[in-house]
DODRENRO-35397 format. One line per field, with one value per residue: residue number from 1; z, x, y of N, C-alpha, C, O in turn. Coordinates in Angstrom, 1 decimal. Each point is the difference from the previous one (the first is absolute). Example, Ala and Ser with C-alpha at 12.3 -4.5 7.8 and 13.67 -1.06 7.14 Angstrom:
% DODRENRO-35397
num: c(1, 2)
n.c3: c(7.8, -1.4)
n.c1: c(13.2, -1.4)
n.c2: c(-5.7, 1.1)
ca.c3: c(0.0, 0.0)
ca.c1: c(-0.9, 0.9)
ca.c2: c(1.2, 1.1)
c.c3: c(0.0, 0.8)
c.c1: c(0.9, -0.8)
c.c2: c(1.2, 1.1)
o.c3: c(0.7, 0.1)
o.c1: c(1.0, 0.5)
o.c2: c(0.0, 1.1)
//
This chain:
% DODRENRO-35397
num: c(1, 2, 3, 4, 5, 6, 7, 8, 9, 10, 11, 12, 13, 14, 15, 16, 17, 18, 19, 20, 21, 22, 23, 24, 25, 26, 27, 28, 29, 30, 31, 32, 33, 34, 35, 36, 37, 38, 39, 40, 41, 42, 43, 44, 45, 46, 47, 48, 49, 50, 51, 52, 53, 54, 55, 56, 57, 58, 59, 60, 61, 62, 63, 64, 65, 66, 67, 68, 69, 70, 71, 72, 73, 74, 75, 76, 77, 78, 79, 80, 81, 82, 83)
n.c3: c(-79.1, -1.5, 2.2, 0.1, 1.9, 0.1, -0.8, 1.4, 1.5, -0.6, -0.1, 2.2, -0.4, -0.2, 0.5, 1.4, -0.1, 1.2, 0.0, -0.8, 2.2, -0.5, 0.8, -0.9, 0.6, 1.9, -0.2, -0.8, 1.6, 1.4, -0.9, 0.0, 1.9, 0.5, -1.0, 1.9, 0.6, -2.1, 1.9, -1.3, 1.8, -1.1, 1.0, 0.1, 0.4, 1.7, 0.1, -2.1, -1.2, 0.7, -0.1, -1.6, 2.0, -0.3, -0.1, 1.6, 1.1, -1.5, 0.9, 0.5, 1.9, -2.2, 1.9, -1.1, 0.9, 0.6, -1.3, -1.5, -0.5, 0.7, 2.1, -0.2, -1.2, 1.1, 0.9, -1.2, -0.7, 1.5, 0.4, -1.5, 0.8, 1.5, 0.3)
n.c1: c(250.1, -1.3, -0.3, 2.0, 1.0, 1.1, 2.0, 1.6, 0.9, 1.6, 2.0, 0.1, 0.6, -1.8, -1.8, 0.0, 1.9, -1.9, 2.2, 1.0, 0.2, -1.5, 2.1, 1.4, -0.1, 1.1, 2.2, 0.8, 0.1, 1.8, 1.9, 0.2, 0.6, 2.2, 1.0, -0.4, 2.0, -0.5, -1.1, 1.2, -1.4, 1.8, -2.0, 2.1, -2.2, 1.1, 0.2, 0.5, -1.9, 1.2, -2.3, 1.4, 0.8, 2.2, 0.6, 0.5, 1.9, 1.2, -0.5, 2.2, -0.6, 0.3, -1.2, 1.6, -1.9, 1.9, -1.5, -1.2, 1.9, -0.7, 0.7, 2.1, 0.0, -0.7, 1.6, 1.3, -0.8, -0.1, 1.8, 0.3, -1.3, 1.4, -2.0)
n.c2: c(-93.6, -0.9, -0.6, -0.9, 0.6, 2.0, 0.0, -0.8, 1.4, 1.5, -0.9, 0.5, -2.1, 1.3, -1.3, 1.8, -1.1, 0.4, -0.6, 1.8, -0.3, 1.6, 0.2, -1.4, -2.1, -0.6, -0.2, -2.0, -1.6, -0.1, -0.8, -2.2, -1.0, -0.1, -1.7, -1.1, -0.7, -0.8, 0.0, -1.4, 0.0, -0.8, -0.3, -0.8, 0.2, 1.0, -2.2, -0.6, -0.1, 1.7, 0.1, 0.7, 0.2, -0.3, -2.1, -1.5, 0.7, -1.1, 2.0, 0.4, -1.1, -0.4, -0.1, -1.1, -0.8, -1.1, -1.2, 1.2, -1.1, -2.0, 0.1, -0.9, -1.8, -1.9, -1.2, -1.3, -2.0, -1.6, -1.3, -1.6, -1.6, -0.9, 1.0)
ca.c3: c(-0.8, 0.7, 0.0, -0.6, 0.9, -0.2, -1.4, 0.1, 0.7, -0.9, -1.1, 0.3, -0.5, 1.0, 1.4, 0.8, 0.9, 1.3, 0.9, 1.3, 0.3, -0.9, 0.1, -1.3, -0.5, 0.9, -0.5, -1.3, 0.2, 0.6, -1.0, -0.9, 0.7, 0.1, -1.4, -0.4, -0.9, 0.5, 0.6, 0.3, 0.7, 0.0, 1.2, 0.2, 1.5, 0.4, 1.4, 0.1, -0.4, 0.3, -0.8, 0.8, 0.5, -0.8, -1.3, 0.3, 0.5, -0.9, -0.9, -1.4, -0.6, -0.1, 0.4, -0.3, 0.4, -0.9, 0.5, -1.1, -1.0, -1.0, 0.4, -0.3, -1.1, 0.3, 1.1, -0.7, -0.8, 0.9, 0.6, -1.1, -0.4, 1.0, -0.3)
ca.c1: c(0.2, -0.3, 1.1, -0.4, -1.1, -1.3, -0.4, -0.7, -1.3, -0.9, -0.2, -0.6, -1.3, -0.8, 0.0, 1.0, -0.4, 0.8, -0.2, 0.6, -0.1, 0.9, -0.2, 0.0, -1.4, -0.8, 0.2, -0.6, -1.4, -0.3, 0.0, -1.1, -1.2, 0.2, -0.2, -1.4, 0.0, -0.7, 0.8, -0.8, 0.8, -0.6, 0.6, -0.4, 0.2, 0.6, 0.4, 1.3, 0.2, -1.1, 0.1, 0.5, -1.0, 0.2, -0.6, -1.4, -0.7, 0.1, -1.2, 0.4, 0.4, -1.1, 0.5, -0.8, 0.6, -0.3, 0.6, 0.5, 0.3, -1.1, -0.9, 0.6, -0.6, -1.3, 0.3, 0.6, -1.0, -0.9, 0.8, 0.3, -1.2, -0.3, 0.6)
ca.c2: c(-1.2, -1.2, -1.0, -1.3, -0.6, 0.7, -0.3, -1.3, 0.2, 0.7, -0.8, -1.3, -0.4, -0.8, 0.4, -0.6, -1.0, 0.2, -1.1, 0.4, 1.5, 0.7, 1.5, 0.6, -0.2, 0.9, 1.3, 0.2, -0.1, 1.3, 1.1, -0.2, 0.5, 1.4, 0.5, -0.3, -1.1, -1.1, -1.1, -1.2, -1.0, -1.4, -0.6, -1.4, -0.2, -1.3, 0.1, 0.5, 1.5, 0.9, 1.2, 1.2, 0.9, 1.3, -0.3, -0.3, 1.2, 1.1, 0.3, 0.2, -1.3, -1.0, -1.3, -1.1, -1.3, -1.1, -1.3, -0.8, 1.0, 0.0, 1.1, 1.4, 0.7, 0.6, 1.0, 1.2, 0.6, 0.8, 1.1, 1.0, 0.6, 1.0, 1.4)
c.c3: c(0.9, -0.1, -0.6, 0.8, -0.3, -1.4, 0.0, 0.6, -0.9, -1.1, 0.3, -0.5, 1.0, 1.4, 0.8, 0.9, 1.2, 0.9, 1.4, 0.2, -0.8, 0.2, -1.3, -0.6, 0.8, -0.4, -1.3, 0.2, 0.6, -1.0, -1.0, 0.7, 0.1, -1.3, -0.5, -1.0, 0.7, 0.5, 0.4, 0.7, -0.1, 1.0, 0.1, 1.5, 0.2, 1.5, 0.2, -0.3, 0.3, -0.9, 1.0, 0.4, -0.8, -1.3, 0.2, 0.4, -0.9, -0.9, -1.4, -0.6, 0.1, 0.3, -0.4, 0.4, -1.0, 0.6, -1.1, -1.1, -1.1, 0.3, -0.5, -1.2, 0.4, 1.1, -0.7, -0.9, 0.9, 0.6, -1.0, -0.4, 1.0, -0.3, 1.2)
c.c1: c(-0.1, 1.3, -0.6, -1.1, -1.3, -0.5, -0.7, -1.3, -1.0, -0.5, -0.6, -1.4, -0.7, 0.1, 1.1, -0.6, 0.8, -0.4, 0.6, -0.1, 1.1, -0.2, -0.1, -1.4, -0.9, 0.1, -0.7, -1.6, -0.5, -0.1, -1.1, -1.3, 0.0, -0.4, -1.4, -0.1, -0.8, 1.0, -0.9, 1.0, -0.7, 0.8, -0.6, 0.4, 0.7, 0.4, 1.4, 0.2, -1.3, 0.2, 0.3, -1.2, 0.1, -0.7, -1.5, -0.8, 0.0, -1.2, 0.3, 0.4, -1.2, 0.6, -1.0, 0.8, -0.4, 0.7, 0.6, 0.2, -1.0, -1.0, 0.5, -0.6, -1.3, 0.2, 0.6, -1.0, -0.9, 0.8, 0.3, -1.2, -0.4, 0.7, 0.7)
c.c2: c(-1.2, -0.9, -1.3, -0.6, 0.7, -0.2, -1.3, 0.0, 0.6, -0.8, -1.4, -0.2, -0.9, 0.5, -0.6, -1.1, 0.1, -1.1, 0.2, 1.5, 0.7, 1.5, 0.7, -0.1, 0.9, 1.4, 0.3, 0.0, 1.4, 1.1, -0.2, 0.5, 1.5, 0.7, -0.3, -1.1, -1.1, -1.1, -1.1, -1.0, -1.4, -0.8, -1.4, -0.3, -1.4, 0.2, 0.5, 1.5, 0.7, 1.2, 1.2, 0.8, 1.3, -0.2, -0.1, 1.2, 1.3, 0.1, 0.1, -1.3, -1.0, -1.4, -1.1, -1.3, -1.1, -1.3, -0.8, 1.0, 0.0, 1.1, 1.3, 0.7, 0.7, 1.1, 1.3, 0.7, 0.9, 1.2, 1.1, 0.8, 1.1, 1.3, 0.6)
o.c3: c(1.1, -1.0, -0.2, -0.6, -0.1, -0.2, -0.7, -0.4, -0.1, -0.5, -0.9, -0.1, 0.5, 0.3, -0.3, 0.4, -0.1, 0.4, 0.9, -1.0, -0.1, -0.3, -0.1, -0.6, -0.6, -0.1, -0.2, -0.7, -0.4, 0.0, -0.4, -0.7, -0.2, -0.1, -1.1, -0.7, 1.2, -0.7, 0.8, -0.6, 0.5, 0.0, 0.1, 0.4, -0.6, 0.5, 1.1, 0.4, -0.2, -0.3, 1.1, -0.8, -0.1, -0.5, -0.6, -0.4, 0.4, -0.8, -0.9, -1.2, 1.0, -0.8, 0.4, -0.3, -0.7, 0.9, 0.2, -0.3, -0.8, -0.9, -0.1, 0.1, -0.4, 0.0, 0.3, 0.0, -0.4, 0.0, 0.3, -0.6, -0.3, -0.3, -0.1)
o.c1: c(0.6, 0.6, -1.1, -0.9, -1.1, -1.2, -1.0, -1.0, -1.2, -1.1, -0.3, -0.8, 0.6, 0.9, 0.5, -1.1, 1.3, -1.2, -0.2, -0.1, 1.1, -1.1, -0.7, -0.5, -1.0, -1.0, -0.7, -0.6, -1.0, -0.9, -0.6, -0.8, -1.0, -0.6, -0.4, -1.0, -0.1, 0.9, -0.9, 1.0, -1.2, 1.2, -1.2, 1.1, -0.3, 0.0, 0.4, 0.9, -1.1, 1.1, -0.5, -0.9, -1.1, -0.6, -0.9, -1.2, -0.5, -0.2, -0.9, 0.4, -0.6, 0.8, -1.2, 1.2, -1.1, 0.9, 0.8, -0.8, -0.1, -0.8, -0.8, -0.3, -0.2, -0.7, -0.4, -0.1, -0.3, -0.6, -0.1, 0.1, -0.9, 1.2, 0.5)
o.c2: c(-0.1, -0.1, -0.1, -0.6, -0.7, -0.2, -0.2, -0.6, -0.4, 0.1, -0.8, 0.9, -1.0, 0.8, -1.1, 0.1, -0.2, -0.2, -0.8, 0.7, -0.4, 0.5, 0.9, 1.0, 0.6, 0.7, 1.0, 0.8, 0.6, 0.8, 1.0, 0.7, 0.7, 1.1, 0.4, -0.2, -0.1, -0.4, 0.2, -0.4, -0.1, -0.2, -0.2, -0.2, -1.0, 1.1, 0.5, 0.6, -0.5, 0.5, 0.1, 0.3, 0.7, 1.0, 0.6, 0.2, 1.0, -0.9, -0.2, 0.0, -0.1, -0.5, 0.1, -0.1, 0.1, 0.1, -0.9, 0.9, 1.0, 0.4, 1.0, 1.2, 1.2, 1.0, 1.1, 1.2, 1.1, 1.1, 1.2, 1.0, 0.9, 0.0, 1.1)
//
């Protein structure tokens, strides 16, 4: 039986937004890759933040960079079209 926190995670709508390192999100990404789920990382490069080498180097994660949120619809359309 899921506890309240797990129920919130399972029932969440929309993708998670991660702005700081998070072991919990890393665990969830790892499980998704393990289960063969599609994982898309949308990364906005900056001088203050770098993409984790664990994410960048994982063959099971499709990484796409962007500079403006207006780019996201076309990036997602392309990423979701990849089998």
